[in-house]
Rosetta silent file (secondary structure, phi, psi, omega in degrees, C-alpha in Angstrom):
SEQUENCE: MLALVNVWWVWLAAALLLGIAEVLVPGFVFLGFAIGAALVGLAMLGPLSWLSPAAVLLIFAVLSLVAWLVLRRMFALPRGQVKHFDSDINE
SCORE:     score description
SCORE:     0.000 S_00000001
   1 L     0.000  -37.328 -179.378   -8.342   21.614   -8.125 S_00000001
   2 H   -68.317  -24.626  178.547   -8.351   20.340  -11.714 S_00000001
   3 H   -69.665  -22.513  179.153   -8.088   23.919  -12.987 S_00000001
   4 H   -69.729  -17.054  179.097   -4.644   24.195  -11.373 S_00000001
   5 H   -65.625  -28.278 -178.371   -3.314   21.685  -13.910 S_00000001
   6 H   -95.084   16.734  178.965   -3.484   24.387  -16.590 S_00000001
   7 L  -106.204  125.558 -173.282   -1.527   26.995  -14.587 S_00000001
   8 H   -64.115  -40.158 -174.818    2.137   27.324  -15.572 S_00000001
   9 H   -71.964  -22.950  176.209    3.496   28.389  -12.188 S_00000001
  10 H   -66.278  -40.571  178.636    1.948   25.368  -10.468 S_00000001
  11 H   -67.013  -40.575  179.364    4.038   23.101  -12.705 S_00000001
  12 H   -69.726  -34.941  175.529    7.205   25.085  -12.048 S_00000001
  13 H   -67.306  -38.548  176.637    6.531   25.044   -8.302 S_00000001
  14 H   -64.936  -38.695  177.278    5.976   21.283   -8.484 S_00000001
  15 H   -62.904  -40.863  178.231    9.266   20.938  -10.380 S_00000001
  16 H   -64.473  -44.937  179.431   11.033   22.896   -7.637 S_00000001
  17 H   -64.753  -39.744  178.011    9.488   20.776   -4.873 S_00000001
  18 H   -68.509  -34.084  175.419   10.354   17.560   -6.718 S_00000001
  19 H   -65.837  -39.228  176.315   13.910   18.811   -7.210 S_00000001
  20 H   -66.297  -40.733  177.683   14.206   19.465   -3.484 S_00000001
  21 H   -63.475  -33.833  178.377   12.805   16.009   -2.763 S_00000001
  22 H   -64.245  -35.967  178.465   15.427   14.543   -5.112 S_00000001
  23 H   -69.241  -34.424 -176.079   18.179   16.096   -3.030 S_00000001
  24 H   -83.712  -24.637 -176.806   16.710   14.678    0.179 S_00000001
  25 L  -105.758  131.604  179.939   15.952   11.158   -1.108 S_00000001
  26 L   -69.542  147.508  179.103   18.802    8.895   -2.255 S_00000001
  27 L    90.265  169.254  178.838   18.761    7.700   -5.858 S_00000001
  28 L   -92.895   74.065 -177.990   17.213    9.167   -8.965 S_00000001
  29 L   -94.488  -48.434 -172.526   13.602    8.845   -7.891 S_00000001
  30 L  -101.876   -6.916 -174.164   12.124   12.311   -8.353 S_00000001
  31 H   -66.554  -39.599  176.875   14.506   13.872  -10.885 S_00000001
  32 H   -63.377  -40.547  177.055   12.634   12.561  -13.936 S_00000001
  33 H   -66.823  -37.544  178.851    9.366   13.892  -12.536 S_00000001
  34 H   -65.482  -42.319  177.955   10.982   17.256  -11.784 S_00000001
  35 H   -65.196  -42.640  177.872   12.288   17.542  -15.339 S_00000001
  36 H   -61.923  -42.249  179.281    8.883   16.558  -16.741 S_00000001
  37 H   -67.304  -38.849  178.688    7.104   19.109  -14.567 S_00000001
  38 H   -65.342  -41.860  179.125    9.569   21.847  -15.534 S_00000001
  39 H   -65.397  -40.454  177.318    9.126   21.098  -19.240 S_00000001
  40 H   -66.762  -40.045  178.260    5.331   21.130  -18.922 S_00000001
  41 H   -61.686  -41.656  177.496    5.497   24.368  -16.931 S_00000001
  42 H   -69.312  -36.892  178.740    7.583   26.028  -19.630 S_00000001
  43 H   -71.091  -26.650  178.513    5.325   24.667  -22.364 S_00000001
  44 L   -68.685  -17.688  176.235    2.243   25.976  -20.526 S_00000001
  45 L   -70.050  -21.910 -176.912    3.551   29.490  -21.143 S_00000001
  46 L  -133.622  -93.848 -167.012    2.892   29.030  -24.831 S_00000001
  47 L   -72.418  -23.055 -175.984    1.708   26.102  -26.907 S_00000001
  48 L   -96.380    3.945 -173.025    0.104   23.863  -24.262 S_00000001
  49 L   -68.166  -18.005 -177.044   -2.059   26.469  -22.521 S_00000001
  50 L   -96.337   -5.837 -175.835   -5.212   25.482  -24.433 S_00000001
  51 L   -73.929  158.795  176.638   -5.090   21.716  -23.786 S_00000001
  52 L   -73.039  157.909  178.871   -7.431   19.863  -21.464 S_00000001
  53 H   -58.505  -36.197  178.999   -6.145   18.834  -18.016 S_00000001
  54 H   -64.873  -39.756  178.768   -6.131   15.154  -19.023 S_00000001
  55 H   -67.549  -38.487  178.629   -3.945   15.909  -22.050 S_00000001
  56 H   -64.792  -42.775  178.088   -1.563   17.981  -19.928 S_00000001
  57 H   -65.033  -36.630  176.886   -1.227   15.148  -17.407 S_00000001
  58 H   -66.001  -41.470  177.311   -0.586   12.679  -20.228 S_00000001
  59 H   -64.508  -40.035  176.463    2.137   14.942  -21.650 S_00000001
  60 H   -60.713  -43.458 -179.828    3.648   15.229  -18.162 S_00000001
  61 H   -64.181  -42.609 -179.359    3.698   11.437  -17.813 S_00000001
  62 H   -67.540  -44.711  179.401    5.341   10.946  -21.213 S_00000001
  63 H   -64.544  -38.176  178.103    7.945   13.674  -20.629 S_00000001
  64 H   -65.446  -40.999  178.498    8.748   12.301  -17.171 S_00000001
  65 H   -64.491  -44.677  178.948    9.204    8.800  -18.571 S_00000001
  66 H   -62.669  -43.176  179.296   11.474   10.067  -21.354 S_00000001
  67 H   -63.067  -41.597  179.276   13.501   12.127  -18.868 S_00000001
  68 H   -64.488  -41.445  179.203   13.866    9.128  -16.560 S_00000001
  69 H   -66.087  -39.181  177.289   15.000    6.879  -19.419 S_00000001
  70 H   -64.971  -44.075  178.356   17.560    9.467  -20.572 S_00000001
  71 H   -63.373  -38.330  179.173   18.870    9.859  -17.018 S_00000001
  72 H   -64.288  -40.439  179.229   19.072    6.108  -16.628 S_00000001
  73 H   -70.080  -37.637 -178.045   21.114    5.811  -19.804 S_00000001
  74 H   -68.975  -40.446 -172.494   23.394    8.728  -18.851 S_00000001
  75 H  -103.950    8.660 -179.820   24.174    7.586  -15.308 S_00000001
  76 L   -77.065  156.630  173.323   24.147    3.805  -15.746 S_00000001
  77 L   -69.569  151.145  174.793   27.231    1.668  -15.332 S_00000001
  78 L   -58.442  152.419 -175.936   28.846    0.479  -18.543 S_00000001
  79 L   -60.165  131.973  178.501   27.445   -2.834  -19.793 S_00000001
  80 L    88.244   -9.097 -179.643   28.863   -5.839  -17.976 S_00000001
  81 L   -91.346  139.499 -178.350   30.334   -3.794  -15.141 S_00000001
  82 L  -122.653  140.951  175.808   29.225   -4.570  -11.602 S_00000001
  83 L   -75.986  132.910  175.625   29.627   -2.447   -8.499 S_00000001
  84 L  -122.629  133.619  178.306   31.786   -4.053   -5.823 S_00000001
  85 L  -110.280  120.430 -178.160   32.027   -2.718   -2.309 S_00000001
  86 L   -94.355  -20.696 -179.438   35.237   -3.590   -0.446 S_00000001
  87 L  -135.858  159.510  179.016   34.524   -1.705    2.748 S_00000001
  88 L  -102.203  147.973 -179.508   31.580   -0.792    4.863 S_00000001
  89 L   -66.168  -22.174 -177.807   30.781    2.765    5.861 S_00000001
  90 L   -87.687   -1.857 -177.743   30.557    1.639    9.494 S_00000001
  91 L   -80.869    0.000    0.000   34.101    0.256    9.642 S_00000001
Protein backbone atom coordinates (compact mmCIF):
# COMPACT_ATOMS: atom_id res chain seq x y z
CA MET A 1 0.00 0.00 0.00
CA LEU A 2 2.87 2.39 0.78
CA ALA A 3 4.28 1.82 -2.71
CA LEU A 4 1.17 3.45 -4.20
CA VAL A 5 2.29 6.78 -2.73
CA ASN A 6 5.01 6.98 -5.40
CA VAL A 7 2.65 6.36 -8.35
CA TRP A 8 1.63 9.50 -10.25
CA TRP A 9 -1.79 8.32 -11.41
CA VAL A 10 -2.85 7.46 -7.86
CA TRP A 11 -2.34 11.11 -6.89
CA LEU A 12 -4.27 12.35 -9.92
CA ALA A 13 -7.09 9.90 -9.20
CA ALA A 14 -7.16 11.08 -5.59
CA ALA A 15 -7.31 14.69 -6.82
CA LEU A 16 -10.28 13.79 -9.02
CA LEU A 17 -12.10 12.03 -6.18
CA LEU A 18 -11.42 14.94 -3.81
CA GLY A 19 -12.68 17.37 -6.45
CA ILE A 20 -15.89 15.37 -6.77
CA ALA A 21 -16.24 15.33 -2.98
CA GLU A 22 -15.81 19.11 -2.98
CA VAL A 23 -18.78 19.47 -5.29
CA LEU A 24 -20.92 17.25 -3.06
CA VAL A 25 -19.91 18.76 0.30
CA PRO A 26 -20.73 22.41 1.07
CA GLY A 27 -17.82 24.75 1.78
CA PHE A 28 -14.20 24.63 0.76
CA VAL A 29 -13.28 21.48 2.64
CA PHE A 30 -11.66 19.22 0.05
CA LEU A 31 -10.54 21.72 -2.61
CA GLY A 32 -7.17 22.44 -0.98
CA PHE A 33 -6.48 18.71 -0.70
CA ALA A 34 -7.50 18.19 -4.33
CA ILE A 35 -5.14 20.92 -5.50
CA GLY A 36 -2.32 19.49 -3.37
CA ALA A 37 -2.89 15.99 -4.72
CA ALA A 38 -2.99 17.25 -8.32
CA LEU A 39 0.27 19.16 -7.85
CA VAL A 40 1.97 16.13 -6.30
CA GLY A 41 0.64 13.92 -9.09
CA LEU A 42 2.06 16.23 -11.73
CA ALA A 43 5.36 16.52 -9.87
CA MET A 44 5.58 12.71 -9.60
CA LEU A 45 5.89 12.61 -13.38
CA GLY A 46 9.29 14.23 -13.09
CA PRO A 47 11.26 15.61 -10.17
CA LEU A 48 9.56 13.91 -7.21
CA SER A 49 9.56 10.33 -8.50
CA TRP A 50 12.67 9.36 -6.52
CA LEU A 51 11.56 10.62 -3.09
CA SER A 52 10.56 8.38 -0.21
CA PRO A 53 6.85 7.95 0.57
CA ALA A 54 7.20 9.96 3.79
CA ALA A 55 8.72 12.89 1.89
CA VAL A 56 5.97 12.74 -0.73
CA LEU A 57 3.29 12.80 1.97
CA LEU A 58 5.01 15.75 3.64
CA ILE A 59 5.10 17.64 0.33
CA PHE A 60 1.41 16.83 -0.18
CA ALA A 61 0.58 18.20 3.28
CA VAL A 62 2.54 21.42 2.69
CA LEU A 63 1.06 21.98 -0.79
CA SER A 64 -2.46 21.32 0.50
CA LEU A 65 -1.98 23.79 3.34
CA VAL A 66 -0.64 26.45 0.96
CA ALA A 67 -3.51 25.85 -1.47
CA TRP A 68 -6.05 26.11 1.35
CA LEU A 69 -4.53 29.36 2.62
CA VAL A 70 -4.53 30.86 -0.89
CA LEU A 71 -8.16 29.82 -1.41
CA ARG A 72 -9.10 31.27 1.95
CA ARG A 73 -7.51 34.59 1.05
CA MET A 74 -9.11 34.63 -2.42
CA PHE A 75 -12.66 33.82 -1.33
CA ALA A 76 -12.78 35.54 2.06
CA LEU A 77 -15.01 38.50 2.78
CA PRO A 78 -13.30 41.87 2.86
CA ARG A 79 -11.96 42.80 6.30
CA GLY A 80 -14.63 44.12 8.64
CA GLN A 81 -17.51 42.92 6.49
CA VAL A 82 -20.03 40.54 8.02
CA LYS A 83 -22.58 38.36 6.26
CA HIS A 84 -26.17 39.23 7.12
CA PHE A 85 -29.09 37.03 6.19
CA ASP A 86 -32.44 38.81 5.87
CA SER A 87 -34.52 35.85 4.79
CA ASP A 88 -34.66 32.16 5.39
CA ILE A 89 -34.61 29.61 2.60
CA ASN A 90 -37.71 27.99 4.10
CA GLU A 91 -39.86 31.13 3.92
